[in-house]
N, CA, C and O of each residue as an XYZ file, in Angstrom:
324
protein
N       0.839     -1.182      0.000
C       0.000      0.000      0.000
C       0.885      1.246      0.000
O       1.892      1.296      0.706
N       0.512      2.235     -0.782
C       1.273      3.454     -0.893
C       0.716      4.517      0.046
O      -0.495      4.737      0.084
N       1.595      5.182      0.808
C       1.115      6.283      1.653
C       0.537      7.391      0.788
O       1.091      7.708     -0.264
N      -0.557      7.976      1.214
C      -1.216      8.971      0.372
C      -0.919     10.404      0.774
O      -1.208     11.314     -0.002
N      -0.359     10.648      1.940
C      -0.106     12.032      2.330
C       1.369     12.369      2.453
O       1.707     13.528      2.694
N       2.252     11.403      2.299
C       3.682     11.677      2.385
C       4.238     11.882      0.980
O       3.871     11.168      0.047
N       5.119     12.858      0.841
C       5.722     13.149     -0.442
C       7.100     12.495     -0.546
O       7.815     12.374      0.449
N       7.459     12.081     -1.746
C       8.802     11.546     -1.955
C       9.772     12.713     -2.078
O       9.354     13.856     -2.264
N      11.045     12.431     -1.976
C      12.043     13.489     -2.116
C      12.013     14.071     -3.531
O      12.336     15.242     -3.729
N      11.629     13.259     -4.503
C      11.551     13.736     -5.883
C      10.369     14.681     -6.068
O      10.470     15.676     -6.786
N       9.258     14.371     -5.424
C       8.088     15.251     -5.489
C       8.379     16.586     -4.818
O       8.002     17.642     -5.326
N       9.058     16.529     -3.666
C       9.431     17.758     -2.976
C      10.348     18.620     -3.842
O      10.148     19.828     -3.965
N      11.346     17.987     -4.435
C      12.289     18.726     -5.275
C      11.580     19.347     -6.476
O      11.875     20.482     -6.851
N      10.667     18.625     -7.069
C       9.941     19.129     -8.241
C       9.067     20.320     -7.869
O       9.006     21.298     -8.614
N       8.401     20.249     -6.743
C       7.535     21.335     -6.293
C       8.360     22.580     -5.971
O       8.026     23.679     -6.414
N       9.421     22.410     -5.213
C      10.257     23.552     -4.830
C      10.924     24.160     -6.061
O      10.996     25.383     -6.184
N      11.411     23.320     -6.973
C      12.039     23.828     -8.189
C      11.069     24.580     -9.077
O      11.408     25.636     -9.611
N       9.871     24.054     -9.240
C       8.867     24.726    -10.065
C       8.464     26.060     -9.444
O       8.310     27.054    -10.153
N       8.294     26.083     -8.140
C       7.914     27.334     -7.465
C       9.048     28.350     -7.514
O       8.793     29.542     -7.685
N      10.293     27.906     -7.368
C      11.437     28.816     -7.461
C      11.511     29.444     -8.849
O      11.827     30.627     -8.976
N      11.227     28.670     -9.878
C      11.208     29.207    -11.239
C      10.115     30.254    -11.385
O      10.336     31.306    -11.984
N       8.939     29.970    -10.842
C       7.848     30.942    -10.896
C       8.244     32.246    -10.211
O       7.990     33.329    -10.739
N       8.863     32.144     -9.039
C       9.270     33.333     -8.282
C      10.324     34.117     -9.056
O      10.269     35.346     -9.111
N      11.284     33.413     -9.654
C      12.339     34.102    -10.396
C      11.805     34.803    -11.637
O      12.435     35.727    -12.153
N      10.650     34.367    -12.115
C      10.048     34.997    -13.292
C       9.010     36.055    -12.913
O       8.305     36.568    -13.781
N       8.913     36.380    -11.628
C       8.073     37.494    -11.209
C       6.756     37.138    -10.552
O       5.929     38.024    -10.336
N       6.531     35.885    -10.227
C       5.291     35.500     -9.550
C       5.253     36.124     -8.151
O       6.298     36.309     -7.529
N       4.071     36.445     -7.662
C       3.987     37.037     -6.327
C       4.398     36.035     -5.249
O       4.139     34.836     -5.356
N       5.038     36.553     -4.220
C       5.454     35.724     -3.087
C       4.278     35.622     -2.134
O       3.631     36.626     -1.834
N       3.998     34.428     -1.661
C       2.761     34.158     -0.925
C       2.894     34.222      0.591
O       1.918     33.988      1.305
N       4.089     34.537      1.095
C       4.293     34.628      2.538
C       5.047     35.923      2.846
O       5.633     36.536      1.955
N       5.024     36.325      4.105
C       5.823     37.473      4.539
C       7.252     36.993      4.746
O       7.490     35.984      5.410
N       8.200     37.728      4.171
C       9.601     37.315      4.208
C      10.461     38.317      4.948
O      10.181     39.516      4.935
N      11.525     37.822      5.604
C      12.531     38.744      6.122
C      13.300     39.359      4.943
O      13.381     38.746      3.878
N      13.848     40.528      5.115
C      14.526     41.226      4.017
C      15.765     40.489      3.525
O      16.140     40.641      2.362
N      16.405     39.706      4.365
C      17.632     39.016      3.945
C      17.353     37.805      3.060
O      18.283     37.249      2.476
N      16.115     37.393      2.950
C      15.758     36.240      2.119
C      15.395     36.730      0.721
O      14.302     37.251      0.504
N      16.327     36.558     -0.236
C      16.109     37.054     -1.590
C      16.298     35.999     -2.677
O      15.927     36.236     -3.826
N      16.860     34.854     -2.347
C      17.113     33.806     -3.332
C      15.812     33.050     -3.599
O      15.178     32.581     -2.654
N      15.396     32.919     -4.868
C      14.115     32.263     -5.181
C      13.988     30.844     -4.608
O      12.901     30.451     -4.183
N      15.066     30.084     -4.592
C      14.990     28.718     -4.048
C      14.699     28.739     -2.552
O      13.898     27.944     -2.060
N      15.343     29.640     -1.837
C      15.110     29.734     -0.393
C      13.681     30.218     -0.106
O      13.040     29.759      0.840
N      13.205     31.130     -0.918
C      11.827     31.607     -0.761
C      10.854     30.456     -1.015
O       9.882     30.289     -0.278
N      11.116     29.662     -2.061
C      10.253     28.523     -2.379
C      10.250     27.499     -1.251
O       9.203     26.936     -0.931
N      11.401     27.252     -0.648
C      11.471     26.316      0.484
C      10.662     26.859      1.655
O       9.944     26.105      2.311
N      10.770     28.161      1.925
C       9.989     28.763      3.013
C       8.491     28.646      2.756
O       7.726     28.319      3.664
N       8.072     28.911      1.526
C       6.658     28.754      1.187
C       6.215     27.305      1.341
O       5.119     27.037      1.832
N       7.057     26.377      0.926
C       6.729     24.958      1.025
C       6.554     24.552      2.487
O       5.598     23.855      2.827
N       7.468     24.984      3.350
C       7.390     24.625      4.769
C       6.157     25.229      5.441
O       5.616     24.655      6.387
N       5.718     26.379      4.954
C       4.530     27.033      5.524
C       3.247     26.621      4.805
O       2.174     27.161      5.075
N       3.368     25.662      3.890
C       2.225     25.107      3.151
C       1.478     26.159      2.337
O       0.256     26.095      2.200
N       2.214     27.124      1.801
C       1.589     28.193      1.025
C       1.701     27.965     -0.474
O       1.206     28.774     -1.259
N       2.337     26.888     -0.880
C       2.525     26.611     -2.308
C       1.204     26.109     -2.887
O       0.678     25.094     -2.429
N       0.664     26.800     -3.881
C      -0.632     26.399     -4.445
C      -0.480     25.318     -5.515
O      -0.801     25.547     -6.681
N      -0.001     24.164     -5.125
C       0.213     23.069     -6.077
C      -0.309     21.758     -5.506
O      -0.495     21.612     -4.298
N      -0.537     20.823     -6.396
C      -0.915     19.477     -6.001
C      -0.012     18.486     -6.715
O       0.588     18.801     -7.743
N       0.076     17.287     -6.160
C       0.825     16.188     -6.758
C      -0.189     15.138     -7.180
O      -1.064     14.768     -6.397
N      -0.079     14.660     -8.403
C      -0.945     13.592     -8.873
C      -0.074     12.366     -9.115
O       0.815     12.378     -9.966
N      -0.340     11.310     -8.355
C       0.392     10.064     -8.536
C      -0.451      9.126     -9.378
O      -1.602      8.829     -9.060
N       0.152      8.676    -10.446
C      -0.516      7.699    -11.307
C       0.227      6.380    -11.166
O       1.381      6.260    -11.577
N      -0.425      5.420    -10.598
C       0.171      4.109    -10.373
C      -0.558      3.122    -11.268
O      -1.786      3.043    -11.267
N       0.216      2.381    -12.022
C      -0.372      1.451    -12.980
C      -1.292      0.450    -12.284
O      -0.922     -0.169    -11.286
N      -2.480      0.309    -12.826
C      -3.448     -0.630    -12.276
C      -4.247     -0.097    -11.104
O      -5.063     -0.822    -10.534
N      -4.031      1.144    -10.735
C      -4.761      1.742     -9.620
C      -5.308      3.104    -10.026
O      -4.924      3.663    -11.054
N      -6.185      3.612     -9.226
C      -6.724      4.947     -9.469
C      -5.671      5.992     -9.122
O      -4.816      5.755     -8.268
N      -5.728      7.130     -9.770
C      -4.794      8.227     -9.485
C      -5.046      8.765     -8.085
O      -6.179      8.775     -7.604
N      -3.975      9.212     -7.438
C      -4.065      9.813     -6.114
C      -3.611     11.259     -6.238
O      -2.523     11.529     -6.747
N      -4.441     12.191     -5.776
C      -4.103     13.607     -5.797
C      -3.803     14.062     -4.379
O      -4.604     13.851     -3.468
N      -2.638     14.691     -4.194
C      -2.217     15.155     -2.874
C      -2.083     16.671     -2.930
O      -1.294     17.199     -3.714
N      -2.840     17.362     -2.112
C      -2.723     18.807     -1.999
C      -1.602     19.113     -1.006
O      -1.515     18.480      0.046
N      -0.758     20.066     -1.331
C       0.383     20.378     -0.475
C      -0.079     20.834      0.907
O       0.592     20.561      1.902
N      -1.199     21.514      0.977
C      -1.678     21.998      2.272
C      -2.088     20.867      3.209
O      -2.158     21.069      4.421
N      -2.359     19.682      2.666
C      -2.739     18.555      3.520
C      -1.677     17.461      3.555
O      -1.891     16.418      4.173
N      -0.543     17.679      2.906
C       0.500     16.656      2.850
C       1.276     16.600      4.164
O       1.369     17.586      4.896
N       1.824     15.435      4.438
C       2.666     15.240      5.613
C       4.076     15.691      5.237
O       4.786     14.965      4.540
N       4.493     16.871      5.683
C       5.780     17.429      5.308
C       6.893     17.027      6.267
O       8.067     17.267      5.985
N       6.546     16.428      7.379
C       7.557     16.059      8.351
C       8.366     14.844      7.937
O       9.562     14.765      8.215
N       7.731     13.917      7.288
C       8.403     12.688      6.879
C       8.334     12.538      5.382
O       7.416     13.030      4.725
N       9.331     11.844      4.854
C       9.333     11.557      3.421
C       9.074     10.083      3.222
O       9.451      9.250      4.047
N       8.431      9.774      2.127
C       8.208      8.401      1.739
C       9.141      8.084      0.596
O       9.208      8.841     -0.373
N       9.869      6.975      0.685
C      10.845      6.625     -0.356
C      10.310      5.558     -1.251
O      10.993      5.136     -2.184
């Protein structure tokens, strides 16, 4: 059985990378930041930890129904490998 609320390290990396790209291209930042935080990757990690990233993960497993995980409800403390 596959855990439905834990993200893999690859899913985390993909979400943070995609959000960092959005920020570097001028997307609005969704959290209040300290002035010293200016690197898009660090901002994306902060948004991810605060569950402010407006993204979902869709897992398609052969022979099973797709599973959609919203970042706001995902278990960010542990990773599933």
